[in-house]
CHARMM internal coordinates of N, CA and C (Angstrom, degrees):
IC EDIT
DIST 1 N 1 CA 1.4271
DIST 1 CA 1 C 1.5210
ANGL 1 N 1 CA 1 C 109.02
DIST 1 C 2 N 1.2998
ANGL 1 CA 1 C 2 N 114.07
DIHE 1 N 1 CA 1 C 2 N 151.59
DIST 2 N 2 CA 1.4503
ANGL 1 C 2 N 2 CA 118.78
DIHE 1 CA 1 C 2 N 2 CA 176.63
DIST 2 CA 2 C 1.5146
ANGL 2 N 2 CA 2 C 114.71
DIHE 1 C 2 N 2 CA 2 C 88.56
DIST 2 C 3 N 1.3540
ANGL 2 CA 2 C 3 N 117.45
DIHE 2 N 2 CA 2 C 3 N -8.87
DIST 3 N 3 CA 1.4612
ANGL 2 C 3 N 3 CA 119.02
DIHE 2 CA 2 C 3 N 3 CA 177.80
DIST 3 CA 3 C 1.5239
ANGL 3 N 3 CA 3 C 109.28
DIHE 2 C 3 N 3 CA 3 C -62.66
DIST 3 C 4 N 1.3298
ANGL 3 CA 3 C 4 N 115.54
DIHE 3 N 3 CA 3 C 4 N 141.07
DIST 4 N 4 CA 1.4562
ANGL 3 C 4 N 4 CA 120.84
DIHE 3 CA 3 C 4 N 4 CA 177.09
DIST 4 CA 4 C 1.5196
ANGL 4 N 4 CA 4 C 108.40
DIHE 3 C 4 N 4 CA 4 C -117.19
DIST 4 C 5 N 1.3267
ANGL 4 CA 4 C 5 N 115.77
DIHE 4 N 4 CA 4 C 5 N 136.82
DIST 5 N 5 CA 1.4591
ANGL 4 C 5 N 5 CA 122.27
DIHE 4 CA 4 C 5 N 5 CA -177.13
DIST 5 CA 5 C 1.5191
ANGL 5 N 5 CA 5 C 108.13
DIHE 4 C 5 N 5 CA 5 C -131.97
DIST 5 C 6 N 1.3245
ANGL 5 CA 5 C 6 N 116.52
DIHE 5 N 5 CA 5 C 6 N 136.73
DIST 6 N 6 CA 1.4526
ANGL 5 C 6 N 6 CA 120.62
DIHE 5 CA 5 C 6 N 6 CA 175.81
DIST 6 CA 6 C 1.5209
ANGL 6 N 6 CA 6 C 108.25
DIHE 5 C 6 N 6 CA 6 C -90.43
DIST 6 C 7 N 1.3160
ANGL 6 CA 6 C 7 N 117.07
DIHE 6 N 6 CA 6 C 7 N 115.45
DIST 7 N 7 CA 1.4568
ANGL 6 C 7 N 7 CA 123.35
DIHE 6 CA 6 C 7 N 7 CA -179.51
DIST 7 CA 7 C 1.5274
ANGL 7 N 7 CA 7 C 108.09
DIHE 6 C 7 N 7 CA 7 C -102.40
DIST 7 C 8 N 1.3461
ANGL 7 CA 7 C 8 N 117.58
DIHE 7 N 7 CA 7 C 8 N 117.57
DIST 8 N 8 CA 1.4640
ANGL 7 C 8 N 8 CA 120.23
DIHE 7 CA 7 C 8 N 8 CA -179.11
DIST 8 CA 8 C 1.5332
ANGL 8 N 8 CA 8 C 111.43
DIHE 7 C 8 N 8 CA 8 C -54.83
DIST 8 C 9 N 1.3109
ANGL 8 CA 8 C 9 N 116.01
DIHE 8 N 8 CA 8 C 9 N 134.46
DIST 9 N 9 CA 1.4501
ANGL 8 C 9 N 9 CA 121.23
DIHE 8 CA 8 C 9 N 9 CA 179.21
DIST 9 CA 9 C 1.5228
ANGL 9 N 9 CA 9 C 114.05
DIHE 8 C 9 N 9 CA 9 C 83.36
DIST 9 C 10 N 1.3411
ANGL 9 CA 9 C 10 N 117.07
DIHE 9 N 9 CA 9 C 10 N -11.76
DIST 10 N 10 CA 1.4613
ANGL 9 C 10 N 10 CA 120.89
DIHE 9 CA 9 C 10 N 10 CA -180.00
DIST 10 CA 10 C 1.5175
ANGL 10 N 10 CA 10 C 110.44
DIHE 9 C 10 N 10 CA 10 C -117.80
DIST 10 C 11 N 1.3297
ANGL 10 CA 10 C 11 N 116.08
DIHE 10 N 10 CA 10 C 11 N -46.11
DIST 11 N 11 CA 1.4509
ANGL 10 C 11 N 11 CA 120.86
DIHE 10 CA 10 C 11 N 11 CA -177.24
DIST 11 CA 11 C 1.5166
ANGL 11 N 11 CA 11 C 110.44
DIHE 10 C 11 N 11 CA 11 C 114.49
DIST 11 C 12 N 1.3105
ANGL 11 CA 11 C 12 N 115.91
DIHE 11 N 11 CA 11 C 12 N -159.56
DIST 12 N 12 CA 1.4583
ANGL 11 C 12 N 12 CA 120.94
DIHE 11 CA 11 C 12 N 12 CA -177.44
DIST 12 CA 12 C 1.5255
ANGL 12 N 12 CA 12 C 110.63
DIHE 11 C 12 N 12 CA 12 C -81.17
DIST 12 C 13 N 1.3350
ANGL 12 CA 12 C 13 N 116.33
DIHE 12 N 12 CA 12 C 13 N 130.09
DIST 13 N 13 CA 1.4616
ANGL 12 C 13 N 13 CA 121.72
DIHE 12 CA 12 C 13 N 13 CA 175.19
DIST 13 CA 13 C 1.5173
ANGL 13 N 13 CA 13 C 108.15
DIHE 12 C 13 N 13 CA 13 C -121.42
DIST 13 C 14 N 1.3105
ANGL 13 CA 13 C 14 N 115.94
DIHE 13 N 13 CA 13 C 14 N 154.45
DIST 14 N 14 CA 1.4650
ANGL 13 C 14 N 14 CA 121.72
DIHE 13 CA 13 C 14 N 14 CA -178.44
DIST 14 CA 14 C 1.5218
ANGL 14 N 14 CA 14 C 109.25
DIHE 13 C 14 N 14 CA 14 C -123.06
DIST 14 C 15 N 1.3265
ANGL 14 CA 14 C 15 N 116.54
DIHE 14 N 14 CA 14 C 15 N 136.60
DIST 15 N 15 CA 1.4597
ANGL 14 C 15 N 15 CA 121.54
DIHE 14 CA 14 C 15 N 15 CA 176.17
DIST 15 CA 15 C 1.5226
ANGL 15 N 15 CA 15 C 108.04
DIHE 14 C 15 N 15 CA 15 C -81.53
DIST 15 C 16 N 1.3283
ANGL 15 CA 15 C 16 N 115.64
DIHE 15 N 15 CA 15 C 16 N 123.13
DIST 16 N 16 CA 1.4533
ANGL 15 C 16 N 16 CA 122.39
DIHE 15 CA 15 C 16 N 16 CA -176.91
DIST 16 CA 16 C 1.5263
ANGL 16 N 16 CA 16 C 110.15
DIHE 15 C 16 N 16 CA 16 C -120.03
DIST 16 C 17 N 1.3298
ANGL 16 CA 16 C 17 N 117.88
DIHE 16 N 16 CA 16 C 17 N 159.95
DIST 17 N 17 CA 1.4572
ANGL 16 C 17 N 17 CA 119.95
DIHE 16 CA 16 C 17 N 17 CA 179.19
DIST 17 CA 17 C 1.5285
ANGL 17 N 17 CA 17 C 110.95
DIHE 16 C 17 N 17 CA 17 C -67.37
DIST 17 C 18 N 1.3216
ANGL 17 CA 17 C 18 N 115.96
DIHE 17 N 17 CA 17 C 18 N 154.93
DIST 18 N 18 CA 1.4622
ANGL 17 C 18 N 18 CA 121.36
DIHE 17 CA 17 C 18 N 18 CA 179.82
DIST 18 CA 18 C 1.5251
ANGL 18 N 18 CA 18 C 112.32
DIHE 17 C 18 N 18 CA 18 C -58.98
DIST 18 C 19 N 1.3190
ANGL 18 CA 18 C 19 N 117.66
DIHE 18 N 18 CA 18 C 19 N -22.48
DIST 19 N 19 CA 1.4659
ANGL 18 C 19 N 19 CA 120.97
DIHE 18 CA 18 C 19 N 19 CA -179.21
DIST 19 CA 19 C 1.5303
ANGL 19 N 19 CA 19 C 112.30
DIHE 18 C 19 N 19 CA 19 C -66.00
DIST 19 C 20 N 1.3172
ANGL 19 CA 19 C 20 N 118.19
DIHE 19 N 19 CA 19 C 20 N -12.53
DIST 20 N 20 CA 1.4659
ANGL 19 C 20 N 20 CA 121.34
DIHE 19 CA 19 C 20 N 20 CA 174.90
DIST 20 CA 20 C 1.5305
ANGL 20 N 20 CA 20 C 109.21
DIHE 19 C 20 N 20 CA 20 C -62.14
DIST 20 C 21 N 1.3297
ANGL 20 CA 20 C 21 N 116.31
DIHE 20 N 20 CA 20 C 21 N -37.32
DIST 21 N 21 CA 1.4586
ANGL 20 C 21 N 21 CA 121.10
DIHE 20 CA 20 C 21 N 21 CA -179.49
DIST 21 CA 21 C 1.5237
ANGL 21 N 21 CA 21 C 112.30
DIHE 20 C 21 N 21 CA 21 C -89.84
DIST 21 C 22 N 1.3272
ANGL 21 CA 21 C 22 N 116.72
DIHE 21 N 21 CA 21 C 22 N -34.77
DIST 22 N 22 CA 1.4687
ANGL 21 C 22 N 22 CA 121.75
DIHE 21 CA 21 C 22 N 22 CA -177.75
DIST 22 CA 22 C 1.5256
ANGL 22 N 22 CA 22 C 108.11
DIHE 21 C 22 N 22 CA 22 C -144.50
DIST 22 C 23 N 1.3252
ANGL 22 CA 22 C 23 N 117.90
DIHE 22 N 22 CA 22 C 23 N 109.17
DIST 23 N 23 CA 1.4680
ANGL 22 C 23 N 23 CA 120.80
DIHE 22 CA 22 C 23 N 23 CA -176.93
DIST 23 CA 23 C 1.5239
ANGL 23 N 23 CA 23 C 114.31
DIHE 22 C 23 N 23 CA 23 C -56.34
DIST 23 C 24 N 1.3227
ANGL 23 CA 23 C 24 N 117.56
DIHE 23 N 23 CA 23 C 24 N -21.90
DIST 24 N 24 CA 1.4665
ANGL 23 C 24 N 24 CA 120.94
DIHE 23 CA 23 C 24 N 24 CA 179.88
DIST 24 CA 24 C 1.5262
ANGL 24 N 24 CA 24 C 112.59
DIHE 23 C 24 N 24 CA 24 C -93.79
DIST 24 C 25 N 1.3196
ANGL 24 CA 24 C 25 N 118.40
DIHE 24 N 24 CA 24 C 25 N -0.45
DIST 25 N 25 CA 1.4683
ANGL 24 C 25 N 25 CA 121.79
DIHE 24 CA 24 C 25 N 25 CA -176.21
DIST 25 CA 25 C 1.5234
ANGL 25 N 25 CA 25 C 111.65
DIHE 24 C 25 N 25 CA 25 C -72.80
DIST 25 C 26 N 1.3161
ANGL 25 CA 25 C 26 N 115.28
DIHE 25 N 25 CA 25 C 26 N 149.38
DIST 26 N 26 CA 1.4665
ANGL 25 C 26 N 26 CA 122.39
DIHE 25 CA 25 C 26 N 26 CA 175.57
DIST 26 CA 26 C 1.5202
ANGL 26 N 26 CA 26 C 108.10
DIHE 25 C 26 N 26 CA 26 C -91.23
DIST 26 C 27 N 1.3118
ANGL 26 CA 26 C 27 N 117.27
DIHE 26 N 26 CA 26 C 27 N 138.36
DIST 27 N 27 CA 1.4587
ANGL 26 C 27 N 27 CA 122.45
DIHE 26 CA 26 C 27 N 27 CA 174.76
DIST 27 CA 27 C 1.5118
ANGL 27 N 27 CA 27 C 108.61
DIHE 26 C 27 N 27 CA 27 C -120.77
DIST 27 C 28 N 1.3334
ANGL 27 CA 27 C 28 N 116.88
DIHE 27 N 27 CA 27 C 28 N 116.16
DIST 28 N 28 CA 1.4597
ANGL 27 C 28 N 28 CA 121.42
DIHE 27 CA 27 C 28 N 28 CA 176.04
DIST 28 CA 28 C 1.5251
ANGL 28 N 28 CA 28 C 108.73
DIHE 27 C 28 N 28 CA 28 C -67.93
DIST 28 C 29 N 1.3368
ANGL 28 CA 28 C 29 N 117.36
DIHE 28 N 28 CA 28 C 29 N 154.39
DIST 29 N 29 CA 1.4721
ANGL 28 C 29 N 29 CA 120.10
DIHE 28 CA 28 C 29 N 29 CA -177.26
DIST 29 CA 29 C 1.5291
ANGL 29 N 29 CA 29 C 114.19
DIHE 28 C 29 N 29 CA 29 C -57.84
DIST 29 C 30 N 1.3320
ANGL 29 CA 29 C 30 N 117.93
DIHE 29 N 29 CA 29 C 30 N -27.61
DIST 30 N 30 CA 1.4618
ANGL 29 C 30 N 30 CA 120.19
DIHE 29 CA 29 C 30 N 30 CA -176.24
DIST 30 CA 30 C 1.5323
ANGL 30 N 30 CA 30 C 112.86
DIHE 29 C 30 N 30 CA 30 C -109.90
DIST 30 C 31 N 1.3337
ANGL 30 CA 30 C 31 N 117.18
DIHE 30 N 30 CA 30 C 31 N 26.58
DIST 31 N 31 CA 1.4583
ANGL 30 C 31 N 31 CA 119.13
DIHE 30 CA 30 C 31 N 31 CA 179.35
DIST 31 CA 31 C 1.5208
ANGL 31 N 31 CA 31 C 109.99
DIHE 30 C 31 N 31 CA 31 C -140.89
DIST 31 C 32 N 1.3015
ANGL 31 CA 31 C 32 N 114.45
DIHE 31 N 31 CA 31 C 32 N 172.55
DIST 32 N 32 CA 1.4496
ANGL 31 C 32 N 32 CA 121.21
DIHE 31 CA 31 C 32 N 32 CA 178.79
DIST 32 CA 32 C 1.5053
ANGL 32 N 32 CA 32 C 108.88
DIHE 31 C 32 N 32 CA 32 C 176.42
DIST 32 C 33 N 1.3003
ANGL 32 CA 32 C 33 N 116.53
DIHE 32 N 32 CA 32 C 33 N -162.89
DIST 33 N 33 CA 1.4480
ANGL 32 C 33 N 33 CA 121.59
DIHE 32 CA 32 C 33 N 33 CA -177.95
DIST 33 CA 33 C 1.5265
ANGL 33 N 33 CA 33 C 109.00
DIHE 32 C 33 N 33 CA 33 C -134.06
DIST 33 C 34 N 1.3233
ANGL 33 CA 33 C 34 N 115.98
DIHE 33 N 33 CA 33 C 34 N 139.54
DIST 34 N 34 CA 1.4622
ANGL 33 C 34 N 34 CA 121.23
DIHE 33 CA 33 C 34 N 34 CA 173.57
DIST 34 CA 34 C 1.5161
ANGL 34 N 34 CA 34 C 106.77
DIHE 33 C 34 N 34 CA 34 C -110.30
DIST 34 C 35 N 1.3306
ANGL 34 CA 34 C 35 N 117.07
DIHE 34 N 34 CA 34 C 35 N 117.35
DIST 35 N 35 CA 1.4549
ANGL 34 C 35 N 35 CA 120.81
DIHE 34 CA 34 C 35 N 35 CA 179.93
DIST 35 CA 35 C 1.5146
ANGL 35 N 35 CA 35 C 109.12
DIHE 34 C 35 N 35 CA 35 C -81.89
DIST 35 C 36 N 1.3284
ANGL 35 CA 35 C 36 N 115.65
DIHE 35 N 35 CA 35 C 36 N 122.92
DIST 36 N 36 CA 1.4572
ANGL 35 C 36 N 36 CA 121.78
DIHE 35 CA 35 C 36 N 36 CA -178.93
DIST 36 CA 36 C 1.5243
ANGL 36 N 36 CA 36 C 108.98
DIHE 35 C 36 N 36 CA 36 C -106.56
DIST 36 C 37 N 1.3303
ANGL 36 CA 36 C 37 N 117.32
DIHE 36 N 36 CA 36 C 37 N 157.66
DIST 37 N 37 CA 1.4623
ANGL 36 C 37 N 37 CA 119.83
DIHE 36 CA 36 C 37 N 37 CA -176.08
DIST 37 CA 37 C 1.5214
ANGL 37 N 37 CA 37 C 114.27
DIHE 36 C 37 N 37 CA 37 C -69.89
DIST 37 C 38 N 1.3163
ANGL 37 CA 37 C 38 N 119.11
DIHE 37 N 37 CA 37 C 38 N -16.32
DIST 38 N 38 CA 1.4564
ANGL 37 C 38 N 38 CA 120.61
DIHE 37 CA 37 C 38 N 38 CA 178.05
DIST 38 CA 38 C 1.5277
ANGL 38 N 38 CA 38 C 109.13
DIHE 37 C 38 N 38 CA 38 C -132.96
DIST 38 C 39 N 1.2905
ANGL 38 CA 38 C 39 N 116.45
DIHE 38 N 38 CA 38 C 39 N 154.57
DIST 39 N 39 CA 1.4579
ANGL 38 C 39 N 39 CA 121.40
DIHE 38 CA 38 C 39 N 39 CA -179.30
DIST 39 CA 39 C 1.5268
ANGL 39 N 39 CA 39 C 109.95
DIHE 38 C 39 N 39 CA 39 C -69.90
DIST 39 C 40 N 1.3144
ANGL 39 CA 39 C 40 N 116.15
DIHE 39 N 39 CA 39 C 40 N 132.96
DIST 40 N 40 CA 1.4514
ANGL 39 C 40 N 40 CA 122.14
DIHE 39 CA 39 C 40 N 40 CA 175.82
DIST 40 CA 40 C 1.5159
ANGL 40 N 40 CA 40 C 106.98
DIHE 39 C 40 N 40 CA 40 C -120.52
DIST 40 C 41 N 1.3146
ANGL 40 CA 40 C 41 N 116.51
DIHE 40 N 40 CA 40 C 41 N 125.29
DIST 41 N 41 CA 1.4565
ANGL 40 C 41 N 41 CA 120.73
DIHE 40 CA 40 C 41 N 41 CA 178.13
DIST 41 CA 41 C 1.5206
ANGL 41 N 41 CA 41 C 107.92
DIHE 40 C 41 N 41 CA 41 C -113.13
DIST 41 C 42 N 1.3298
ANGL 41 CA 41 C 42 N 116.04
DIHE 41 N 41 CA 41 C 42 N 119.25
DIST 42 N 42 CA 1.4584
ANGL 41 C 42 N 42 CA 121.04
DIHE 41 CA 41 C 42 N 42 CA 179.90
DIST 42 CA 42 C 1.5177
ANGL 42 N 42 CA 42 C 108.68
DIHE 41 C 42 N 42 CA 42 C -85.41
DIST 42 C 43 N 1.3266
ANGL 42 CA 42 C 43 N 116.36
DIHE 42 N 42 CA 42 C 43 N 126.89
DIST 43 N 43 CA 1.4606
ANGL 42 C 43 N 43 CA 122.24
DIHE 42 CA 42 C 43 N 43 CA 178.48
DIST 43 CA 43 C 1.5183
ANGL 43 N 43 CA 43 C 108.87
DIHE 42 C 43 N 43 CA 43 C -131.18
DIST 43 C 44 N 1.3146
ANGL 43 CA 43 C 44 N 116.06
DIHE 43 N 43 CA 43 C 44 N 171.00
DIST 44 N 44 CA 1.4626
ANGL 43 C 44 N 44 CA 120.26
DIHE 43 CA 43 C 44 N 44 CA 176.81
DIST 44 CA 44 C 1.5261
ANGL 44 N 44 CA 44 C 110.52
DIHE 43 C 44 N 44 CA 44 C -60.96
DIST 44 C 45 N 1.3224
ANGL 44 CA 44 C 45 N 117.22
DIHE 44 N 44 CA 44 C 45 N -29.68
DIST 45 N 45 CA 1.4606
ANGL 44 C 45 N 45 CA 121.51
DIHE 44 CA 44 C 45 N 45 CA -177.56
DIST 45 CA 45 C 1.5301
ANGL 45 N 45 CA 45 C 113.29
DIHE 44 C 45 N 45 CA 45 C -75.56
DIST 45 C 46 N 1.3517
ANGL 45 CA 45 C 46 N 118.24
DIHE 45 N 45 CA 45 C 46 N -27.15
DIST 46 N 46 CA 1.4685
ANGL 45 C 46 N 46 CA 118.67
DIHE 45 CA 45 C 46 N 46 CA -175.67
DIST 46 CA 46 C 1.5347
ANGL 46 N 46 CA 46 C 113.68
DIHE 45 C 46 N 46 CA 46 C -119.46
DIST 46 C 47 N 1.3053
ANGL 46 CA 46 C 47 N 119.49
DIHE 46 N 46 CA 46 C 47 N 0.75
DIST 47 N 47 CA 1.4709
ANGL 46 C 47 N 47 CA 120.98
DIHE 46 CA 46 C 47 N 47 CA -173.83
DIST 47 CA 47 C 1.5280
ANGL 47 N 47 CA 47 C 113.96
DIHE 46 C 47 N 47 CA 47 C -62.11
DIST 47 C 48 N 1.3370
ANGL 47 CA 47 C 48 N 117.07
DIHE 47 N 47 CA 47 C 48 N -25.77
DIST 48 N 48 CA 1.4679
ANGL 47 C 48 N 48 CA 119.49
DIHE 47 CA 47 C 48 N 48 CA 178.88
DIST 48 CA 48 C 1.5318
ANGL 48 N 48 CA 48 C 112.09
DIHE 47 C 48 N 48 CA 48 C -74.54
DIST 48 C 49 N 1.3237
ANGL 48 CA 48 C 49 N 117.27
DIHE 48 N 48 CA 48 C 49 N -9.85
DIST 49 N 49 CA 1.4677
ANGL 48 C 49 N 49 CA 121.49
DIHE 48 CA 48 C 49 N 49 CA 178.32
DIST 49 CA 49 C 1.5205
ANGL 49 N 49 CA 49 C 112.48
DIHE 48 C 49 N 49 CA 49 C -81.36
DIST 49 C 50 N 1.3345
ANGL 49 CA 49 C 50 N 118.00
DIHE 49 N 49 CA 49 C 50 N -6.40
DIST 50 N 50 CA 1.4643
ANGL 49 C 50 N 50 CA 122.24
DIHE 49 CA 49 C 50 N 50 CA -174.47
DIST 50 CA 50 C 1.5304
ANGL 50 N 50 CA 50 C 110.35
DIHE 49 C 50 N 50 CA 50 C -121.65
DIST 50 C 51 N 1.3227
ANGL 50 CA 50 C 51 N 116.09
DIHE 50 N 50 CA 50 C 51 N 143.96
DIST 51 N 51 CA 1.4591
ANGL 50 C 51 N 51 CA 122.48
DIHE 50 CA 50 C 51 N 51 CA 179.14
DIST 51 CA 51 C 1.5264
ANGL 51 N 51 CA 51 C 108.76
DIHE 50 C 51 N 51 CA 51 C -99.21
DIST 51 C 52 N 1.3256
ANGL 51 CA 51 C 52 N 116.99
DIHE 51 N 51 CA 51 C 52 N 96.06
DIST 52 N 52 CA 1.4644
ANGL 51 C 52 N 52 CA 121.92
DIHE 51 CA 51 C 52 N 52 CA -177.96
DIST 52 CA 52 C 1.5034
ANGL 52 N 52 CA 52 C 110.79
DIHE 51 C 52 N 52 CA 52 C -79.50
END
COOR INIT
IC SEED 1 N 1 CA 1 C
IC BUILD
């Protein structure tokens, strides 16, 4: 948590715990959420466009 990454075309984003979205959510030690300025929906058609 707390890692900051510069995303071209978006700017600096920070990885935050899942509790940012849901106070009751569990956050594993090696995961979190990066809030982006626009909604991104991952589908079978576009998943190869992203580096997970």
